[in-house]
ChimeraX commands (.cxc) that place a marker at each C-alpha (Angstrom):
marker #1 position 93.19,74.62,72.64 radius 0.5
marker #1 position 92.33,72.66,69.68 radius 0.5
marker #1 position 95.04,70.22,70.46 radius 0.5
marker #1 position 93.68,69.56,74.08 radius 0.5
marker #1 position 90.06,69.08,72.57 radius 0.5
marker #1 position 91.46,66.60,70.06 radius 0.5
marker #1 position 93.44,64.62,72.61 radius 0.5
marker #1 position 90.45,64.74,74.91 radius 0.5
marker #1 position 88.15,63.41,72.13 radius 0.5
marker #1 position 90.68,60.33,71.68 radius 0.5
marker #1 position 90.85,59.74,75.36 radius 0.5
marker #1 position 87.06,59.52,75.71 radius 0.5
marker #1 position 86.89,57.12,72.85 radius 0.5
marker #1 position 89.62,54.99,74.35 radius 0.5
marker #1 position 88.16,55.07,77.69 radius 0.5
marker #1 position 84.84,53.97,76.38 radius 0.5
marker #1 position 86.19,51.10,74.59 radius 0.5
marker #1 position 88.74,49.97,77.15 radius 0.5
marker #1 position 87.06,49.82,80.55 radius 0.5
marker #1 position 89.90,50.18,82.85 radius 0.5
marker #1 position 91.06,53.50,81.12 radius 0.5
marker #1 position 89.14,56.33,83.15 radius 0.5
marker #1 position 88.22,59.60,81.41 radius 0.5
marker #1 position 87.33,61.53,84.49 radius 0.5
marker #1 position 90.82,62.06,85.75 radius 0.5
marker #1 position 91.76,63.35,82.28 radius 0.5
marker #1 position 88.88,65.82,82.26 radius 0.5
marker #1 position 89.67,67.28,85.70 radius 0.5
marker #1 position 93.41,67.46,84.73 radius 0.5
marker #1 position 92.60,69.34,81.50 radius 0.5
marker #1 position 90.32,71.73,83.38 radius 0.5
marker #1 position 92.81,72.58,85.97 radius 0.5
marker #1 position 95.88,72.80,83.79 radius 0.5
marker #1 position 94.29,74.34,80.67 radius 0.5
marker #1 position 92.08,77.21,81.81 radius 0.5
marker #1 position 91.81,78.57,78.29 radius 0.5
marker #1 position 89.78,75.40,77.25 radius 0.5
marker #1 position 86.10,76.34,77.76 radius 0.5
marker #1 position 84.44,73.81,80.21 radius 0.5
marker #1 position 81.50,73.27,78.05 radius 0.5
marker #1 position 83.59,72.59,74.99 radius 0.5
marker #1 position 85.58,69.99,76.85 radius 0.5
marker #1 position 82.39,68.49,78.13 radius 0.5
marker #1 position 80.80,68.35,74.83 radius 0.5
marker #1 position 83.96,66.80,72.95 radius 0.5
marker #1 position 84.39,64.20,75.76 radius 0.5
marker #1 position 80.60,63.47,75.78 radius 0.5
marker #1 position 80.71,62.76,71.91 radius 0.5
marker #1 position 83.60,60.62,72.26 radius 0.5
marker #1 position 82.27,58.72,75.13 radius 0.5
marker #1 position 79.07,57.89,73.27 radius 0.5
marker #1 position 80.96,57.13,70.13 radius 0.5
marker #1 position 83.00,54.47,71.87 radius 0.5
marker #1 position 79.86,52.97,73.67 radius 0.5
marker #1 position 78.40,52.55,70.13 radius 0.5
marker #1 position 80.54,49.59,69.67 radius 0.5
marker #1 position 79.17,47.79,72.48 radius 0.5
marker #1 position 75.45,48.81,71.50 radius 0.5
marker #1 position 76.00,47.24,68.20 radius 0.5
marker #1 position 77.61,44.24,69.77 radius 0.5
marker #1 position 74.48,43.75,71.83 radius 0.5
marker #1 position 72.49,43.93,68.64 radius 0.5
marker #1 position 74.80,41.09,67.23 radius 0.5
marker #1 position 76.16,43.23,64.61 radius 0.5
marker #1 position 79.80,43.21,65.99 radius 0.5
marker #1 position 81.80,40.62,67.82 radius 0.5
marker #1 position 83.62,41.55,70.83 radius 0.5
marker #1 position 87.23,40.78,71.45 radius 0.5
marker #1 position 87.67,37.39,73.49 radius 0.5
marker #1 position 88.79,39.15,76.52 radius 0.5
marker #1 position 85.38,40.91,76.86 radius 0.5
marker #1 position 83.51,37.75,76.02 radius 0.5
marker #1 position 82.31,34.85,78.28 radius 0.5
marker #1 position 84.04,31.56,77.99 radius 0.5
marker #1 position 81.73,29.29,75.99 radius 0.5
marker #1 position 80.88,26.90,79.07 radius 0.5
marker #1 position 80.07,29.95,81.24 radius 0.5
marker #1 position 77.77,31.35,78.48 radius 0.5
marker #1 position 75.74,28.05,78.12 radius 0.5
marker #1 position 75.44,28.03,81.94 radius 0.5
marker #1 position 73.85,31.37,82.30 radius 0.5
marker #1 position 72.01,31.55,79.00 radius 0.5
marker #1 position 68.69,30.64,80.13 radius 0.5
marker #1 position 68.67,33.08,82.98 radius 0.5
marker #1 position 70.36,35.87,80.95 radius 0.5
marker #1 position 68.14,35.40,78.00 radius 0.5
marker #1 position 64.98,35.45,80.37 radius 0.5
marker #1 position 66.37,38.93,81.74 radius 0.5
marker #1 position 66.88,40.28,78.36 radius 0.5
marker #1 position 63.39,39.19,77.10 radius 0.5
marker #1 position 61.68,40.80,80.09 radius 0.5
marker #1 position 63.86,44.07,79.63 radius 0.5
marker #1 position 63.15,44.18,75.96 radius 0.5
marker #1 position 59.47,43.87,76.55 radius 0.5
marker #1 position 59.55,46.68,79.31 radius 0.5
marker #1 position 61.65,48.82,76.76 radius 0.5
marker #1 position 58.75,48.39,74.34 radius 0.5
marker #1 position 56.10,48.98,76.64 radius 0.5
marker #1 position 57.65,51.94,78.44 radius 0.5
marker #1 position 59.95,53.90,76.16 radius 0.5
marker #1 position 59.98,56.91,78.55 radius 0.5
marker #1 position 61.39,54.38,81.29 radius 0.5
marker #1 position 63.96,53.35,78.90 radius 0.5
marker #1 position 65.05,56.81,78.18 radius 0.5
marker #1 position 65.30,57.42,81.87 radius 0.5
marker #1 position 67.40,54.44,82.58 radius 0.5
marker #1 position 69.79,55.46,79.83 radius 0.5
marker #1 position 70.01,59.03,81.19 radius 0.5
marker #1 position 70.50,57.86,84.68 radius 0.5
marker #1 position 73.27,55.24,83.57 radius 0.5
marker #1 position 75.07,57.68,81.25 radius 0.5
marker #1 position 75.20,60.50,83.96 radius 0.5
marker #1 position 75.87,58.41,87.08 radius 0.5
marker #1 position 77.19,55.05,85.81 radius 0.5
marker #1 position 74.42,53.54,87.92 radius 0.5
marker #1 position 73.42,51.01,86.64 radius 0.5
marker #1 position 76.77,50.50,84.96 radius 0.5
marker #1 position 77.05,52.45,81.66 radius 0.5
marker #1 position 79.27,49.76,80.13 radius 0.5
marker #1 position 76.51,47.20,80.58 radius 0.5
marker #1 position 73.70,49.25,79.67 radius 0.5
marker #1 position 75.13,49.99,76.40 radius 0.5
marker #1 position 75.27,46.23,75.70 radius 0.5
marker #1 position 71.73,45.85,77.01 radius 0.5
marker #1 position 70.19,48.66,74.96 radius 0.5
marker #1 position 71.45,46.89,71.76 radius 0.5
marker #1 position 70.31,43.47,72.93 radius 0.5
marker #1 position 66.81,45.00,73.77 radius 0.5
marker #1 position 66.60,46.88,70.39 radius 0.5
marker #1 position 66.43,50.42,71.90 radius 0.5
marker #1 position 66.33,52.73,68.98 radius 0.5
marker #1 position 69.68,54.23,67.96 radius 0.5
marker #1 position 68.10,57.77,68.17 radius 0.5
marker #1 position 67.09,57.17,71.83 radius 0.5
marker #1 position 70.36,55.61,72.94 radius 0.5
marker #1 position 72.47,58.27,71.38 radius 0.5
marker #1 position 70.35,61.24,72.48 radius 0.5
marker #1 position 69.89,60.07,76.09 radius 0.5
marker #1 position 73.47,59.15,76.48 radius 0.5
marker #1 position 74.80,62.31,74.89 radius 0.5
marker #1 position 72.77,64.47,77.42 radius 0.5
marker #1 position 73.85,62.32,80.32 radius 0.5
marker #1 position 77.38,62.29,79.47 radius 0.5
marker #1 position 77.50,65.87,78.85 radius 0.5
marker #1 position 76.06,66.76,82.22 radius 0.5
marker #1 position 78.50,64.50,83.94 radius 0.5
marker #1 position 81.49,65.89,82.25 radius 0.5
marker #1 position 80.22,69.50,82.37 radius 0.5
marker #1 position 79.88,69.09,86.26 radius 0.5
marker #1 position 83.60,67.73,86.18 radius 0.5
marker #1 position 85.06,70.35,83.80 radius 0.5
marker #1 position 83.36,73.17,85.56 radius 0.5
marker #1 position 84.15,72.22,89.08 radius 0.5
marker #1 position 87.68,73.60,89.30 radius 0.5
marker #1 position 86.62,77.08,88.14 radius 0.5
marker #1 position 83.62,76.96,90.29 radius 0.5
marker #1 position 85.65,75.85,93.31 radius 0.5
marker #1 position 88.35,78.53,92.44 radius 0.5
marker #1 position 85.95,81.34,92.42 radius 0.5
marker #1 position 84.33,80.13,95.53 radius 0.5
marker #1 position 87.57,79.91,97.41 radius 0.5
marker #1 position 88.82,83.47,96.47 radius 0.5
marker link #1:1,2 radius 0.2
marker link #1:2,3 radius 0.2
marker link #1:3,4 radius 0.2
marker link #1:4,5 radius 0.2
marker link #1:5,6 radius 0.2
marker link #1:6,7 radius 0.2
marker link #1:7,8 radius 0.2
marker link #1:8,9 radius 0.2
marker link #1:9,10 radius 0.2
marker link #1:10,11 radius 0.2
marker link #1:11,12 radius 0.2
marker link #1:12,13 radius 0.2
marker link #1:13,14 radius 0.2
marker link #1:14,15 radius 0.2
marker link #1:15,16 radius 0.2
marker link #1:16,17 radius 0.2
marker link #1:17,18 radius 0.2
marker link #1:18,19 radius 0.2
marker link #1:19,20 radius 0.2
marker link #1:20,21 radius 0.2
marker link #1:21,22 radius 0.2
marker link #1:22,23 radius 0.2
marker link #1:23,24 radius 0.2
marker link #1:24,25 radius 0.2
marker link #1:25,26 radius 0.2
marker link #1:26,27 radius 0.2
marker link #1:27,28 radius 0.2
marker link #1:28,29 radius 0.2
marker link #1:29,30 radius 0.2
marker link #1:30,31 radius 0.2
marker link #1:31,32 radius 0.2
marker link #1:32,33 radius 0.2
marker link #1:33,34 radius 0.2
marker link #1:34,35 radius 0.2
marker link #1:35,36 radius 0.2
marker link #1:36,37 radius 0.2
marker link #1:37,38 radius 0.2
marker link #1:38,39 radius 0.2
marker link #1:39,40 radius 0.2
marker link #1:40,41 radius 0.2
marker link #1:41,42 radius 0.2
marker link #1:42,43 radius 0.2
marker link #1:43,44 radius 0.2
marker link #1:44,45 radius 0.2
marker link #1:45,46 radius 0.2
marker link #1:46,47 radius 0.2
marker link #1:47,48 radius 0.2
marker link #1:48,49 radius 0.2
marker link #1:49,50 radius 0.2
marker link #1:50,51 radius 0.2
marker link #1:51,52 radius 0.2
marker link #1:52,53 radius 0.2
marker link #1:53,54 radius 0.2
marker link #1:54,55 radius 0.2
marker link #1:55,56 radius 0.2
marker link #1:56,57 radius 0.2
marker link #1:57,58 radius 0.2
marker link #1:58,59 radius 0.2
marker link #1:59,60 radius 0.2
marker link #1:60,61 radius 0.2
marker link #1:61,62 radius 0.2
marker link #1:62,63 radius 0.2
marker link #1:63,64 radius 0.2
marker link #1:64,65 radius 0.2
marker link #1:65,66 radius 0.2
marker link #1:66,67 radius 0.2
marker link #1:67,68 radius 0.2
marker link #1:68,69 radius 0.2
marker link #1:69,70 radius 0.2
marker link #1:70,71 radius 0.2
marker link #1:71,72 radius 0.2
marker link #1:72,73 radius 0.2
marker link #1:73,74 radius 0.2
marker link #1:74,75 radius 0.2
marker link #1:75,76 radius 0.2
marker link #1:76,77 radius 0.2
marker link #1:77,78 radius 0.2
marker link #1:78,79 radius 0.2
marker link #1:79,80 radius 0.2
marker link #1:80,81 radius 0.2
marker link #1:81,82 radius 0.2
marker link #1:82,83 radius 0.2
marker link #1:83,84 radius 0.2
marker link #1:84,85 radius 0.2
marker link #1:85,86 radius 0.2
marker link #1:86,87 radius 0.2
marker link #1:87,88 radius 0.2
marker link #1:88,89 radius 0.2
marker link #1:89,90 radius 0.2
marker link #1:90,91 radius 0.2
marker link #1:91,92 radius 0.2
marker link #1:92,93 radius 0.2
marker link #1:93,94 radius 0.2
marker link #1:94,95 radius 0.2
marker link #1:95,96 radius 0.2
marker link #1:96,97 radius 0.2
marker link #1:97,98 radius 0.2
marker link #1:98,99 radius 0.2
marker link #1:99,100 radius 0.2
marker link #1:100,101 radius 0.2
marker link #1:101,102 radius 0.2
marker link #1:102,103 radius 0.2
marker link #1:103,104 radius 0.2
marker link #1:104,105 radius 0.2
marker link #1:105,106 radius 0.2
marker link #1:106,107 radius 0.2
marker link #1:107,108 radius 0.2
marker link #1:108,109 radius 0.2
marker link #1:109,110 radius 0.2
marker link #1:110,111 radius 0.2
marker link #1:111,112 radius 0.2
marker link #1:112,113 radius 0.2
marker link #1:113,114 radius 0.2
marker link #1:114,115 radius 0.2
marker link #1:115,116 radius 0.2
marker link #1:116,117 radius 0.2
marker link #1:117,118 radius 0.2
marker link #1:118,119 radius 0.2
marker link #1:119,120 radius 0.2
marker link #1:120,121 radius 0.2
marker link #1:121,122 radius 0.2
marker link #1:122,123 radius 0.2
marker link #1:123,124 radius 0.2
marker link #1:124,125 radius 0.2
marker link #1:125,126 radius 0.2
marker link #1:126,127 radius 0.2
marker link #1:127,128 radius 0.2
marker link #1:128,129 radius 0.2
marker link #1:129,130 radius 0.2
marker link #1:130,131 radius 0.2
marker link #1:131,132 radius 0.2
marker link #1:132,133 radius 0.2
marker link #1:133,134 radius 0.2
marker link #1:134,135 radius 0.2
marker link #1:135,136 radius 0.2
marker link #1:136,137 radius 0.2
marker link #1:137,138 radius 0.2
marker link #1:138,139 radius 0.2
marker link #1:139,140 radius 0.2
marker link #1:140,141 radius 0.2
marker link #1:141,142 radius 0.2
marker link #1:142,143 radius 0.2
marker link #1:143,144 radius 0.2
marker link #1:144,145 radius 0.2
marker link #1:145,146 radius 0.2
marker link #1:146,147 radius 0.2
marker link #1:147,148 radius 0.2
marker link #1:148,149 radius 0.2
marker link #1:149,150 radius 0.2
marker link #1:150,151 radius 0.2
marker link #1:151,152 radius 0.2
marker link #1:152,153 radius 0.2
marker link #1:153,154 radius 0.2
marker link #1:154,155 radius 0.2
marker link #1:155,156 radius 0.2
marker link #1:156,157 radius 0.2
marker link #1:157,158 radius 0.2
marker link #1:158,159 radius 0.2
marker link #1:159,160 radius 0.2
marker link #1:160,161 radius 0.2
marker link #1:161,162 radius 0.2
view
C-alpha cells in the first residue's frame, strides 16, 4: 500500500509540473486495481502532490522562478500582449486585494473543477500576490475534493451495482 501511495505522490507532482500528464486516470486505476489503498489516503496524497507541483507555477508568477523555455511565450509574442496582459493582472490583483473571499472561491473552484484552468490560476495567483496560505489551503481543499470523488467512485459504484 505504501508503494502505491508513494508512486501516486510522484505521479501527482509530475502531472502538476508537466501539463499533458494527467493524474485522473492514475487515481482511477489505483482505486480500481488496489482496493487495499484507502480512497481518502489516495486522495490526500495526490492532492498534496498536485499542490506541491503547482507551487512551482505560483512562484514563477511571483517572479521567483523562471519557467522552462517551452512554457514561456516567445519574446515578440510577450511584447505584443504585454499591455493587455498587464492590464488584466493589475485589475485581478486589485480585485484580490479588495475581495479576498472571492479570490479564495476562485482558487477553490479552479482547483476542484479546473474551471478556470488550474494551471493558469496558479500562475495568476502568484502574479496577483495571493498569500501563500490562501493559495495552499484553497488548493488543498479543492484538489482533495476532486480526487476523493475520483478515488471513491469505483467503490461507490461497486456497492451500488451489487
